[in-house]
C-alpha positions in Angstrom: 0.0 0.1 -0.1 1.3 3.5 -1.2 1.3 6.0 0.9 0.1 8.3 -1.6 -3.0 6.3 -1.5 -3.6 6.0 2.0 -6.7 7.1 3.7 -6.6 10.2 6.0 -8.2 7.8 9.0 -5.3 5.0 7.8 -2.6 8.3 8.1 -3.9 8.9 11.3 -3.3 5.3 12.5 0.5 5.3 10.8 1.7 8.2 12.4 0.2 6.7 15.4 1.9 3.6 14.7 5.3 5.1 14.3 5.3 7.1 17.5 4.9 4.2 19.5 7.5 2.1 17.2 9.9 5.3 17.4 9.6 5.3 21.4 10.2 1.6 21.9 13.1 2.1 19.4 14.9 5.0 21.2 14.1 3.5 24.6 16.9 0.4 23.3 19.0 1.8 21.1 22.7 2.5 21.5 25.4 3.6 18.9 26.2 0.6 17.3 23.7 -1.7 18.0 23.0 -4.3 15.7 19.8 -5.9 17.4 17.2 -4.9 19.8 14.7 -7.1 21.5 11.1 -6.1 22.4 7.9 -7.1 23.4 4.0 -6.5 22.9 3.6 -4.9 25.8 6.6 -2.5 25.6 3.7 -1.4 23.1 1.6 -0.9 26.2 4.8 1.3 28.1 4.9 3.1 25.1 2.2 4.5 24.6 1.5 5.3 28.3 4.7 7.5 28.0 3.0 9.2 24.9 -0.5 9.6 25.9 -1.3 7.7 22.7 -4.5 5.9 22.4 -3.7 2.4 22.4 -5.2 0.6 19.3 -7.4 -2.6 20.3 -5.3 -4.1 17.4 -2.0 -4.4 19.0 -0.5 -6.8 16.6 -1.4 -4.2 13.6 0.8 -1.7 14.8 3.8 -4.3 14.3 2.3 -6.1 11.2 2.1 -2.2 9.6 5.3 -1.7 10.4 6.9 -4.8 9.2 5.2 -4.5 5.7 3.2 -1.2 4.8 4.7 1.7 5.7 8.9 2.5 6.2 10.3 2.6 9.5 10.1 6.3 11.5 12.4 9.0 9.8 14.4 9.1 12.9 15.4 5.6 13.2 16.5 5.9 9.3 19.4 8.0 10.3 20.2 5.9 12.8 21.1 3.3 9.5 24.6 3.0 8.2 24.8 3.1 4.5 23.7 -0.1 3.0 22.0 -1.2 5.5 18.4 -0.8 7.0 16.6 -2.2 10.2 13.9 -4.3 9.9 11.6 -6.2 12.3 11.5 -9.8 13.2 9.2 -12.1 14.9 11.3 -13.4 17.6 8.9 -16.0 19.5 4.8 -15.3 21.0 4.1 -11.5 21.7 7.8 -11.1 20.8 9.8 -8.8 18.6 13.7 -8.1 17.3 14.7 -5.1 15.2 17.8 -6.5 13.2 20.3 -4.3 11.3 20.7 -6.1 7.6 22.0 -5.6 4.3 19.3 -3.3 2.6 18.5 -5.4 -0.2 15.8 -4.3 -2.9 14.1 -6.5 -5.4 12.0 -4.8 -7.6 10.7 -5.8 -11.1 13.6 -5.8 -14.5 11.9 -3.2 -16.6 13.8 -4.7 -19.4 12.8 -7.9 -19.0 10.7 -9.7 -22.2 7.2 -10.2 -21.0 5.0 -13.0 -22.3 1.7 -13.0 -23.3 -1.5 -15.4 -21.1 -4.6 -16.1 -22.5 -6.5 -14.4 -19.5 -8.8 -17.2 -18.0 -9.5 -14.9 -15.0 -13.6 -14.6 -14.6 -14.8 -11.1 -15.5 -17.0 -11.8 -12.3 -13.8 -12.5 -10.2 -12.3 -9.3 -11.3 -15.4 -6.9 -10.6 -15.5 -8.0 -7.2 -12.0 -8.3 -6.1 -11.4 -6.6 -2.9 -8.0 -5.5 -3.4 -4.8 -5.5 -5.3 -3.2 -8.9 -3.1 -6.7 -10.5 -3.5 -6.6 -9.7 -7.4 -3.6 -10.4 -8.1 -3.9 -13.8 -6.6 -7.2 -14.9 -8.1 -5.4 -13.5 -11.2 -2.1 -16.4 -10.9 -4.4 -19.0 -9.3 -7.2 -18.9 -12.3 -4.3 -18.7 -15.1 -2.1 -21.7 -13.7 0.6 -18.4 -13.7 2.9 -20.9 -11.1 2.4 -24.2 -13.0 3.9 -22.1 -16.1 6.3 -20.4 -14.5 8.2 -23.6 -12.6 7.4 -25.8 -14.9 5.2 -27.7 -12.0 1.6 -29.2 -12.0 1.0 -27.3 -8.8 -2.6 -27.0 -6.4 -3.5 -24.4 -4.6 -3.9 -25.6 -0.5 -4.7 -22.8 2.0 -4.6 -18.8 1.1 -4.0 -16.5 4.0 -2.6 -19.3 6.4 -2.1 -17.7 10.1 0.1 -20.3 11.5 3.2 -20.5 14.2 6.8 -21.4 13.8 8.8 -22.1 17.1 11.5 -19.1 17.8 9.2 -16.6 14.9 5.7 -16.8 16.8 2.7 -16.2 14.5 2.8 -15.6 10.7 0.4 -14.9 7.6 1.4 -17.0 4.3 -0.7 -14.9 0.8 -1.0 -19.1 -0.3 0.6 -22.0 -0.3 0.6 -24.1 -3.3 1.6 -27.6 -3.6 3.4 -28.8 -6.3 4.4 -32.1 -8.0 7.6 -32.3 -10.9 7.0 -35.3 -13.7 9.3 -37.5 -11.2 6.6 -37.7 -8.8 8.9 -35.2 -6.9 6.5 -32.8 -4.6 6.6 -29.3 -4.0 5.8 -26.6 -0.8 5.1 -23.2 -2.4 4.5 -20.1 -0.6 3.6 -17.4 -2.2 3.5 -13.7 -1.4 1.4 -11.2 -3.1 2.9 -7.6 -3.5 0.8 -5.0 -5.1 2.3 -2.4 -7.7 4.4 -0.2 -4.7 4.8 -2.8 -2.6 8.6 -4.4 -2.3 9.5 -8.2 -1.6 9.9 -8.3 1.6 13.2 -10.2 3.3 11.3 -11.0 6.6 7.8 -12.3 4.9 10.2 -15.0 2.8 13.0 -15.8 5.7 9.6 -16.9 7.2 8.1 -18.7 4.7 11.2 -20.9 4.3 11.2 -21.4 8.1 7.6 -22.3 8.1 8.3 -24.9 5.4 11.4 -26.3 7.0 9.8 -27.2 9.9 6.0 -28.1 8.4 7.2 -30.1 5.6 10.9 -31.1 6.1 10.9 -33.7 3.5 9.4 -31.6 0.6 11.9 -29.0 -1.5 10.6 -25.0 -0.2 10.4 -22.9 -4.0 9.4 -19.4 -1.8 7.6 -17.5 -5.1 6.8 -13.6 -4.6 4.0 -12.1 -7.5 3.8 -9.0 -8.1 1.6 -6.2 -10.3 3.9 -4.7 -12.8 0.2 -2.6 -14.0 -3.4 -4.2 -14.0 -2.8 -6.9 -16.8 1.3 -7.1 -16.3 2.3 -9.8 -13.2 5.9 -10.2 -12.4 6.8 -13.7 -10.7 9.7 -14.4 -8.6 11.5 -17.3 -7.4 13.6 -16.4 -4.4 16.1 -18.1 -1.9 18.0 -16.5 1.7 21.6 -16.3 0.9 23.8 -14.9 3.4 20.8 -12.8 4.9 19.3 -11.5 1.7 16.9 -12.1 -0.3 18.3 -13.3 -3.9 16.7 -13.9 -7.1 16.6 -17.2 -8.5 14.4 -17.0 -11.6 11.9 -14.1 -12.4 9.5 -13.9 -15.3 6.9 -10.9 -16.3 3.3 -12.6 -17.7 0.7 -10.0 -19.4 -2.7 -11.3 -19.6 -4.4 -10.5 -22.8 -7.1 -11.9 -24.5 -7.5 -14.9 -26.8 -7.7 -12.9 -30.0 -4.7 -10.3 -29.4 -2.4 -13.5 -29.2 0.4 -12.9 -32.2 0.9 -16.1 -33.8 4.7 -14.6 -35.1 5.2 -14.1 -30.8 3.8 -17.6 -30.1 6.2 -18.8 -32.4 9.6 -16.5 -31.0 8.4 -18.1 -27.6 9.0 -21.9 -29.1 
């Protein structure tokens, strides 16, 4: 969700969340710090100290600062060049600010785009509630995970809320299970991002940790899907190497009406 598209009510909430997070951070921070542990109860103490009305959903404060909004400017100023602060889950109602190498993965604008006949039911496109839901639906109905990975895949569950030992509660946007031509099985966690959102190292690491804990006998192939435009989707296969998200593969697909497919282009794909 981009800041420019936020409602005034949402902006007000994020300002309140930023103030709480900033208070907790600087109560712990010392020059040279690389990891700062805190708990959900620290939000209550920060709210009391700042005379801020505490949000009913304390978890939303943390979630927003992890995935929706940038860190407060005062925190950003403490980041060494090339590094950034993230918030990790560290157990049940436990969290950790951690300094990591700055790593931005965005769609490659120079990558070739493959046209795919759009099989999304029009009624789904009409009533999709947000970018994330629309994106997941388009990926599902057009079997883009199958096409991208070269596997036969099936959607197992979306918006899976579960827990991982030493991390705590996590949410995975959608989980697929796949099978290759040799009969090997794969677990495929998918994170969905709107056009202005960025791929999250935190979410990727959580997805991999869940796969390893829940299905250690299956190969985990974490995927991120992102709108480049309303009809163009970028898909990334990701891995984590040296605590950084790395791109294993990236492809772009444009969903078009069957009549818009160009036979010359199809021959070129071949």
